ZAZAPA-435171 format. One record per residue (C-alpha): residue number from 1; z, x, y. Coordinates in steps of 0.5 Angstrom, whole numbers, padded with zeros to 4 digits. Last residue first. Layout:
N
@n=NUM | z=Z | x=X | y=Y
...
***
This chain:
360
@n=360 | z=-0063 | x=0035 | y=-0361
@n=359 | z=-0059 | x=0037 | y=-0355
@n=358 | z=-0065 | x=0040 | y=-0351
@n=357 | z=-0071 | x=0036 | y=-0354
@n=356 | z=-0066 | x=0030 | y=-0354
@n=355 | z=-0065 | x=0031 | y=-0346
@n=354 | z=-0072 | x=0031 | y=-0346
@n=353 | z=-0073 | x=0024 | y=-0349
@n=352 | z=-0067 | x=0021 | y=-0345
@n=351 | z=-0071 | x=0023 | y=-0339
@n=350 | z=-0077 | x=0020 | y=-0341
@n=349 | z=-0074 | x=0013 | y=-0344
@n=348 | z=-0070 | x=0012 | y=-0337
@n=347 | z=-0077 | x=0012 | y=-0334
@n=346 | z=-0080 | x=0016 | y=-0329
@n=345 | z=-0085 | x=0011 | y=-0324
@n=344 | z=-0079 | x=0012 | y=-0319
@n=343 | z=-0081 | x=0019 | y=-0318
@n=342 | z=-0088 | x=0019 | y=-0316
@n=341 | z=-0088 | x=0012 | y=-0313
@n=340 | z=-0083 | x=0013 | y=-0308
@n=339 | z=-0085 | x=0007 | y=-0304
@n=338 | z=-0092 | x=0009 | y=-0302
@n=337 | z=-0091 | x=0007 | y=-0295
@n=336 | z=-0084 | x=0009 | y=-0295
@n=335 | z=-0082 | x=0016 | y=-0297
@n=334 | z=-0077 | x=0020 | y=-0293
@n=333 | z=-0077 | x=0027 | y=-0294
@n=332 | z=-0085 | x=0028 | y=-0294
@n=331 | z=-0088 | x=0034 | y=-0297
@n=330 | z=-0094 | x=0030 | y=-0299
@n=329 | z=-0096 | x=0035 | y=-0305
@n=328 | z=-0097 | x=0029 | y=-0309
@n=327 | z=-0101 | x=0023 | y=-0306
@n=326 | z=-0105 | x=0022 | y=-0312
@n=325 | z=-0100 | x=0022 | y=-0317
@n=324 | z=-0097 | x=0027 | y=-0322
@n=323 | z=-0091 | x=0025 | y=-0325
@n=322 | z=-0086 | x=0031 | y=-0326
@n=321 | z=-0080 | x=0031 | y=-0331
@n=320 | z=-0078 | x=0038 | y=-0332
@n=319 | z=-0075 | x=0041 | y=-0338
@n=318 | z=-0071 | x=0048 | y=-0338
@n=317 | z=-0071 | x=0053 | y=-0343
@n=316 | z=-0077 | x=0057 | y=-0341
@n=315 | z=-0074 | x=0060 | y=-0334
@n=314 | z=-0074 | x=0059 | y=-0327
@n=313 | z=-0072 | x=0052 | y=-0324
@n=312 | z=-0078 | x=0048 | y=-0321
@n=311 | z=-0079 | x=0049 | y=-0314
@n=310 | z=-0086 | x=0052 | y=-0314
@n=309 | z=-0088 | x=0049 | y=-0321
@n=308 | z=-0092 | x=0043 | y=-0319
@n=307 | z=-0094 | x=0042 | y=-0312
@n=306 | z=-0089 | x=0039 | y=-0308
@n=305 | z=-0087 | x=0032 | y=-0306
@n=304 | z=-0088 | x=0030 | y=-0313
@n=303 | z=-0081 | x=0028 | y=-0314
@n=302 | z=-0078 | x=0031 | y=-0320
@n=301 | z=-0072 | x=0030 | y=-0325
@n=300 | z=-0070 | x=0036 | y=-0328
@n=299 | z=-0067 | x=0037 | y=-0335
@n=298 | z=-0064 | x=0043 | y=-0334
@n=297 | z=-0061 | x=0048 | y=-0340
@n=296 | z=-0055 | x=0052 | y=-0337
@n=295 | z=-0057 | x=0060 | y=-0336
@n=294 | z=-0052 | x=0061 | y=-0330
@n=293 | z=-0057 | x=0061 | y=-0325
@n=292 | z=-0060 | x=0055 | y=-0328
@n=291 | z=-0054 | x=0051 | y=-0327
@n=290 | z=-0054 | x=0053 | y=-0320
@n=289 | z=-0061 | x=0051 | y=-0319
@n=288 | z=-0060 | x=0044 | y=-0321
@n=287 | z=-0054 | x=0044 | y=-0316
@n=286 | z=-0058 | x=0046 | y=-0311
@n=285 | z=-0063 | x=0040 | y=-0312
@n=284 | z=-0069 | x=0037 | y=-0316
@n=283 | z=-0065 | x=0032 | y=-0319
@n=282 | z=-0060 | x=0032 | y=-0324
@n=281 | z=-0059 | x=0033 | y=-0332
@n=280 | z=-0055 | x=0039 | y=-0334
@n=279 | z=-0055 | x=0041 | y=-0341
@n=278 | z=-0050 | x=0044 | y=-0346
@n=277 | z=-0045 | x=0045 | y=-0341
@n=276 | z=-0039 | x=0050 | y=-0340
@n=275 | z=-0044 | x=0054 | y=-0335
@n=274 | z=-0044 | x=0048 | y=-0331
@n=273 | z=-0037 | x=0049 | y=-0329
@n=272 | z=-0038 | x=0056 | y=-0327
@n=271 | z=-0044 | x=0054 | y=-0322
@n=270 | z=-0039 | x=0049 | y=-0319
@n=269 | z=-0034 | x=0054 | y=-0318
@n=268 | z=-0039 | x=0058 | y=-0314
@n=267 | z=-0042 | x=0052 | y=-0310
@n=266 | z=-0034 | x=0050 | y=-0308
@n=265 | z=-0031 | x=0045 | y=-0312
@n=264 | z=-0027 | x=0039 | y=-0311
@n=263 | z=-0033 | x=0035 | y=-0307
@n=262 | z=-0035 | x=0031 | y=-0313
@n=261 | z=-0032 | x=0033 | y=-0319
@n=260 | z=-0032 | x=0027 | y=-0323
@n=259 | z=-0029 | x=0028 | y=-0330
@n=258 | z=-0031 | x=0023 | y=-0335
@n=257 | z=-0027 | x=0024 | y=-0342
@n=256 | z=-0030 | x=0023 | y=-0349
@n=255 | z=-0028 | x=0017 | y=-0353
@n=254 | z=-0027 | x=0019 | y=-0360
@n=253 | z=-0026 | x=0012 | y=-0363
@n=252 | z=-0032 | x=0009 | y=-0359
@n=251 | z=-0032 | x=0002 | y=-0356
@n=250 | z=-0030 | x=0005 | y=-0349
@n=249 | z=-0035 | x=0010 | y=-0350
@n=248 | z=-0041 | x=0005 | y=-0348
@n=247 | z=-0038 | x=0001 | y=-0342
@n=246 | z=-0036 | x=0008 | y=-0339
@n=245 | z=-0042 | x=0012 | y=-0340
@n=244 | z=-0045 | x=0006 | y=-0335
@n=243 | z=-0039 | x=0007 | y=-0331
@n=242 | z=-0041 | x=0014 | y=-0330
@n=241 | z=-0047 | x=0012 | y=-0325
@n=240 | z=-0043 | x=0008 | y=-0320
@n=239 | z=-0038 | x=0014 | y=-0320
@n=238 | z=-0043 | x=0018 | y=-0319
@n=237 | z=-0045 | x=0014 | y=-0313
@n=236 | z=-0038 | x=0014 | y=-0310
@n=235 | z=-0037 | x=0021 | y=-0311
@n=234 | z=-0044 | x=0023 | y=-0307
@n=233 | z=-0041 | x=0024 | y=-0300
@n=232 | z=-0036 | x=0029 | y=-0303
@n=231 | z=-0042 | x=0034 | y=-0305
@n=230 | z=-0044 | x=0034 | y=-0312
@n=229 | z=-0041 | x=0034 | y=-0319
@n=228 | z=-0041 | x=0030 | y=-0325
@n=227 | z=-0038 | x=0032 | y=-0332
@n=226 | z=-0039 | x=0028 | y=-0338
@n=225 | z=-0035 | x=0029 | y=-0345
@n=224 | z=-0039 | x=0029 | y=-0352
@n=223 | z=-0035 | x=0025 | y=-0357
@n=222 | z=-0041 | x=0020 | y=-0358
@n=221 | z=-0048 | x=0023 | y=-0356
@n=220 | z=-0053 | x=0018 | y=-0357
@n=219 | z=-0049 | x=0012 | y=-0354
@n=218 | z=-0046 | x=0016 | y=-0348
@n=217 | z=-0053 | x=0018 | y=-0347
@n=216 | z=-0056 | x=0011 | y=-0346
@n=215 | z=-0050 | x=0009 | y=-0342
@n=214 | z=-0052 | x=0015 | y=-0338
@n=213 | z=-0059 | x=0013 | y=-0337
@n=212 | z=-0058 | x=0006 | y=-0335
@n=211 | z=-0053 | x=0008 | y=-0329
@n=210 | z=-0058 | x=0014 | y=-0327
@n=209 | z=-0063 | x=0009 | y=-0327
@n=208 | z=-0059 | x=0004 | y=-0323
@n=207 | z=-0057 | x=0009 | y=-0318
@n=206 | z=-0064 | x=0011 | y=-0316
@n=205 | z=-0069 | x=0017 | y=-0317
@n=204 | z=-0067 | x=0020 | y=-0310
@n=203 | z=-0072 | x=0026 | y=-0309
@n=202 | z=-0076 | x=0022 | y=-0303
@n=201 | z=-0069 | x=0020 | y=-0300
@n=200 | z=-0067 | x=0028 | y=-0299
@n=199 | z=-0060 | x=0030 | y=-0299
@n=198 | z=-0060 | x=0029 | y=-0307
@n=197 | z=-0054 | x=0027 | y=-0311
@n=196 | z=-0054 | x=0025 | y=-0318
@n=195 | z=-0052 | x=0031 | y=-0321
@n=194 | z=-0050 | x=0031 | y=-0329
@n=193 | z=-0046 | x=0036 | y=-0334
@n=192 | z=-0046 | x=0034 | y=-0341
@n=191 | z=-0041 | x=0037 | y=-0345
@n=190 | z=-0039 | x=0039 | y=-0352
@n=189 | z=-0032 | x=0037 | y=-0354
@n=188 | z=-0027 | x=0043 | y=-0355
@n=187 | z=-0022 | x=0040 | y=-0350
@n=186 | z=-0026 | x=0036 | y=-0344
@n=185 | z=-0019 | x=0035 | y=-0341
@n=184 | z=-0019 | x=0042 | y=-0339
@n=183 | z=-0025 | x=0041 | y=-0334
@n=182 | z=-0021 | x=0042 | y=-0328
@n=181 | z=-0017 | x=0048 | y=-0330
@n=180 | z=-0024 | x=0051 | y=-0333
@n=179 | z=-0027 | x=0051 | y=-0326
@n=178 | z=-0021 | x=0054 | y=-0323
@n=177 | z=-0021 | x=0059 | y=-0328
@n=176 | z=-0028 | x=0061 | y=-0327
@n=175 | z=-0027 | x=0062 | y=-0320
@n=174 | z=-0021 | x=0066 | y=-0321
@n=173 | z=-0025 | x=0071 | y=-0326
@n=172 | z=-0030 | x=0072 | y=-0321
@n=171 | z=-0037 | x=0070 | y=-0321
@n=170 | z=-0042 | x=0075 | y=-0320
@n=169 | z=-0048 | x=0070 | y=-0318
@n=168 | z=-0053 | x=0073 | y=-0324
@n=167 | z=-0060 | x=0071 | y=-0323
@n=166 | z=-0063 | x=0078 | y=-0324
@n=165 | z=-0058 | x=0079 | y=-0330
@n=164 | z=-0062 | x=0073 | y=-0334
@n=163 | z=-0068 | x=0078 | y=-0334
@n=162 | z=-0074 | x=0074 | y=-0333
@n=161 | z=-0075 | x=0075 | y=-0326
@n=160 | z=-0074 | x=0083 | y=-0327
@n=159 | z=-0075 | x=0084 | y=-0319
@n=158 | z=-0079 | x=0090 | y=-0321
@n=157 | z=-0080 | x=0095 | y=-0315
@n=156 | z=-0078 | x=0096 | y=-0308
@n=155 | z=-0086 | x=0096 | y=-0306
@n=154 | z=-0086 | x=0089 | y=-0310
@n=153 | z=-0082 | x=0086 | y=-0304
@n=152 | z=-0088 | x=0081 | y=-0303
@n=151 | z=-0088 | x=0079 | y=-0310
@n=150 | z=-0081 | x=0078 | y=-0311
@n=149 | z=-0081 | x=0072 | y=-0306
@n=148 | z=-0087 | x=0069 | y=-0309
@n=147 | z=-0084 | x=0070 | y=-0316
@n=146 | z=-0078 | x=0066 | y=-0313
@n=145 | z=-0082 | x=0061 | y=-0310
@n=144 | z=-0085 | x=0059 | y=-0317
@n=143 | z=-0093 | x=0060 | y=-0317
@n=142 | z=-0097 | x=0054 | y=-0317
@n=141 | z=-0099 | x=0049 | y=-0322
@n=140 | z=-0106 | x=0046 | y=-0322
@n=139 | z=-0111 | x=0052 | y=-0324
@n=138 | z=-0108 | x=0053 | y=-0331
@n=137 | z=-0108 | x=0061 | y=-0329
@n=136 | z=-0103 | x=0059 | y=-0323
@n=135 | z=-0105 | x=0058 | y=-0316
@n=134 | z=-0101 | x=0063 | y=-0311
@n=133 | z=-0096 | x=0061 | y=-0307
@n=132 | z=-0098 | x=0062 | y=-0300
@n=131 | z=-0095 | x=0066 | y=-0295
@n=130 | z=-0096 | x=0073 | y=-0298
@n=129 | z=-0103 | x=0071 | y=-0299
@n=128 | z=-0104 | x=0068 | y=-0292
@n=127 | z=-0103 | x=0075 | y=-0289
@n=126 | z=-0097 | x=0078 | y=-0285
@n=125 | z=-0091 | x=0076 | y=-0290
@n=124 | z=-0086 | x=0080 | y=-0287
@n=123 | z=-0084 | x=0084 | y=-0294
@n=122 | z=-0081 | x=0090 | y=-0292
@n=121 | z=-0080 | x=0092 | y=-0284
@n=120 | z=-0078 | x=0099 | y=-0282
@n=119 | z=-0078 | x=0100 | y=-0275
@n=118 | z=-0072 | x=0096 | y=-0273
@n=117 | z=-0070 | x=0097 | y=-0266
@n=116 | z=-0068 | x=0090 | y=-0264
@n=115 | z=-0075 | x=0089 | y=-0261
@n=114 | z=-0078 | x=0091 | y=-0267
@n=113 | z=-0074 | x=0085 | y=-0270
@n=112 | z=-0077 | x=0081 | y=-0265
@n=111 | z=-0084 | x=0083 | y=-0266
@n=110 | z=-0084 | x=0082 | y=-0274
@n=109 | z=-0081 | x=0075 | y=-0272
@n=108 | z=-0087 | x=0073 | y=-0268
@n=107 | z=-0092 | x=0076 | y=-0273
@n=106 | z=-0088 | x=0072 | y=-0278
@n=105 | z=-0089 | x=0065 | y=-0274
@n=104 | z=-0096 | x=0067 | y=-0273
@n=103 | z=-0097 | x=0068 | y=-0281
@n=102 | z=-0094 | x=0061 | y=-0282
@n=101 | z=-0088 | x=0058 | y=-0284
@n=100 | z=-0087 | x=0060 | y=-0291
@n=99 | z=-0080 | x=0062 | y=-0292
@n=98 | z=-0077 | x=0068 | y=-0291
@n=97 | z=-0075 | x=0074 | y=-0295
@n=96 | z=-0076 | x=0079 | y=-0290
@n=95 | z=-0072 | x=0086 | y=-0292
@n=94 | z=-0071 | x=0090 | y=-0285
@n=93 | z=-0069 | x=0097 | y=-0285
@n=92 | z=-0065 | x=0101 | y=-0281
@n=91 | z=-0060 | x=0096 | y=-0278
@n=90 | z=-0057 | x=0098 | y=-0271
@n=89 | z=-0051 | x=0094 | y=-0271
@n=88 | z=-0051 | x=0094 | y=-0264
@n=87 | z=-0058 | x=0092 | y=-0263
@n=86 | z=-0057 | x=0086 | y=-0268
@n=85 | z=-0052 | x=0083 | y=-0264
@n=84 | z=-0055 | x=0084 | y=-0258
@n=83 | z=-0062 | x=0081 | y=-0260
@n=82 | z=-0058 | x=0075 | y=-0263
@n=81 | z=-0054 | x=0074 | y=-0256
@n=80 | z=-0061 | x=0075 | y=-0253
@n=79 | z=-0064 | x=0069 | y=-0257
@n=78 | z=-0058 | x=0065 | y=-0256
@n=77 | z=-0059 | x=0066 | y=-0248
@n=76 | z=-0066 | x=0065 | y=-0248
@n=75 | z=-0065 | x=0058 | y=-0252
@n=74 | z=-0072 | x=0057 | y=-0256
@n=73 | z=-0068 | x=0055 | y=-0262
@n=72 | z=-0072 | x=0054 | y=-0268
@n=71 | z=-0067 | x=0055 | y=-0274
@n=70 | z=-0060 | x=0056 | y=-0270
@n=69 | z=-0057 | x=0063 | y=-0271
@n=68 | z=-0053 | x=0067 | y=-0276
@n=67 | z=-0051 | x=0074 | y=-0277
@n=66 | z=-0048 | x=0075 | y=-0284
@n=65 | z=-0044 | x=0081 | y=-0288
@n=64 | z=-0043 | x=0084 | y=-0294
@n=63 | z=-0049 | x=0082 | y=-0298
@n=62 | z=-0050 | x=0082 | y=-0306
@n=61 | z=-0043 | x=0084 | y=-0308
@n=60 | z=-0043 | x=0077 | y=-0311
@n=59 | z=-0036 | x=0076 | y=-0308
@n=58 | z=-0039 | x=0071 | y=-0303
@n=57 | z=-0046 | x=0069 | y=-0304
@n=56 | z=-0046 | x=0062 | y=-0305
@n=55 | z=-0042 | x=0060 | y=-0300
@n=54 | z=-0044 | x=0065 | y=-0295
@n=53 | z=-0051 | x=0062 | y=-0296
@n=52 | z=-0049 | x=0056 | y=-0292
@n=51 | z=-0047 | x=0049 | y=-0296
@n=50 | z=-0052 | x=0044 | y=-0295
@n=49 | z=-0049 | x=0037 | y=-0296
@n=48 | z=-0047 | x=0037 | y=-0289
@n=47 | z=-0054 | x=0038 | y=-0287
@n=46 | z=-0057 | x=0043 | y=-0282
@n=45 | z=-0053 | x=0049 | y=-0284
@n=44 | z=-0053 | x=0055 | y=-0279
@n=43 | z=-0059 | x=0060 | y=-0281
@n=42 | z=-0059 | x=0067 | y=-0284
@n=41 | z=-0059 | x=0074 | y=-0282
@n=40 | z=-0056 | x=0077 | y=-0288
@n=39 | z=-0052 | x=0084 | y=-0288
@n=38 | z=-0053 | x=0090 | y=-0293
@n=37 | z=-0049 | x=0096 | y=-0292
@n=36 | z=-0053 | x=0101 | y=-0296
@n=35 | z=-0051 | x=0105 | y=-0302
@n=34 | z=-0054 | x=0101 | y=-0307
@n=33 | z=-0061 | x=0100 | y=-0303
@n=32 | z=-0066 | x=0099 | y=-0308
@n=31 | z=-0062 | x=0096 | y=-0313
@n=30 | z=-0058 | x=0092 | y=-0308
@n=29 | z=-0065 | x=0090 | y=-0305
@n=28 | z=-0068 | x=0088 | y=-0312
@n=27 | z=-0061 | x=0084 | y=-0313
@n=26 | z=-0063 | x=0080 | y=-0307
@n=25 | z=-0070 | x=0079 | y=-0309
@n=24 | z=-0068 | x=0076 | y=-0316
@n=23 | z=-0063 | x=0071 | y=-0313
@n=22 | z=-0068 | x=0068 | y=-0308
@n=21 | z=-0068 | x=0062 | y=-0312
@n=20 | z=-0061 | x=0061 | y=-0311
@n=19 | z=-0061 | x=0062 | y=-0303
@n=18 | z=-0066 | x=0057 | y=-0302
@n=17 | z=-0063 | x=0052 | y=-0307
@n=16 | z=-0056 | x=0052 | y=-0303
@n=15 | z=-0058 | x=0053 | y=-0296
@n=14 | z=-0064 | x=0056 | y=-0292
@n=13 | z=-0066 | x=0062 | y=-0288
@n=12 | z=-0067 | x=0069 | y=-0291
@n=11 | z=-0067 | x=0076 | y=-0287
@n=10 | z=-0064 | x=0081 | y=-0290
@n=9 | z=-0062 | x=0087 | y=-0285
@n=8 | z=-0060 | x=0094 | y=-0289
@n=7 | z=-0055 | x=0099 | y=-0286
@n=6 | z=-0054 | x=0106 | y=-0289
@n=5 | z=-0061 | x=0108 | y=-0291
@n=4 | z=-0060 | x=0116 | y=-0294
@n=3 | z=-0060 | x=0113 | y=-0301
@n=2 | z=-0067 | x=0110 | y=-0300
@n=1 | z=-0070 | x=0116 | y=-0299
***
């Protein structure tokens, strides 16, 4: 029956990290409807540091086109325009890979899509169980978000979350060559990749911590090269952190180079660069999920704004540092009252220990 479907609409909101954790779900849709044109309904970016979904999925073969709208819009004109675009395209199936926005919101979405003429709807979270990440067997951590999305699409088959192919971005030869060209100075040295940036204040570990960490890593791993990556706006903070590395390596005979790629690569080219690294060290962020997608082990520094595991990088090769505090799960983007006690209580020694667990 799925072979006869010609047009599939995929509903997915978010930017870099949100798109990346949905990769297994998107691969599942592609396997279920291999002959269909698959277009995504997504949002316009809400932050200058937040790349659109197309920047991650272009050339992947998972999506062939996009419809976009402003999240939360109540403009009758905008909604009518979106309705008309979808009616004209005539999608036969809706695959809903949406975030947790409540059952009532999901019902409104389902009604809107029916008004667009889409009768077959898969994955619309019309129950609390579909909305929520299930509590794991330990009774403390929650189901990863990628697992929740896959569970809601179970009627399409197994999303194969533990298969590296389910996280494949389909990087092109040109994207790999671009990354390799900018990493040419690394030569045959092993590489440590770092992302110090985050668009959320409550997730920021702090410039001085990053600088101290890179000084420690430079001393522990002489001969290694360092690459920093992120948005253009994060270049200065990356340089500040890298000075800790430089202060140590200037005394080393085999001094590994420091390469600051902030703002120079597309998200997909960044993934190609991370694939060269032995480890990625960074915040809970889009770059962390990019590194995880190309199977590079991550040492991830997490604030406790979310309950453990929901947004952790998927896979057994990663090391996550998360301090449980009494205010965990607050969901705050800006933390003033508690002064970011969850993430700022993480020490440089703890991060060094986890890097050593990966690199030896």
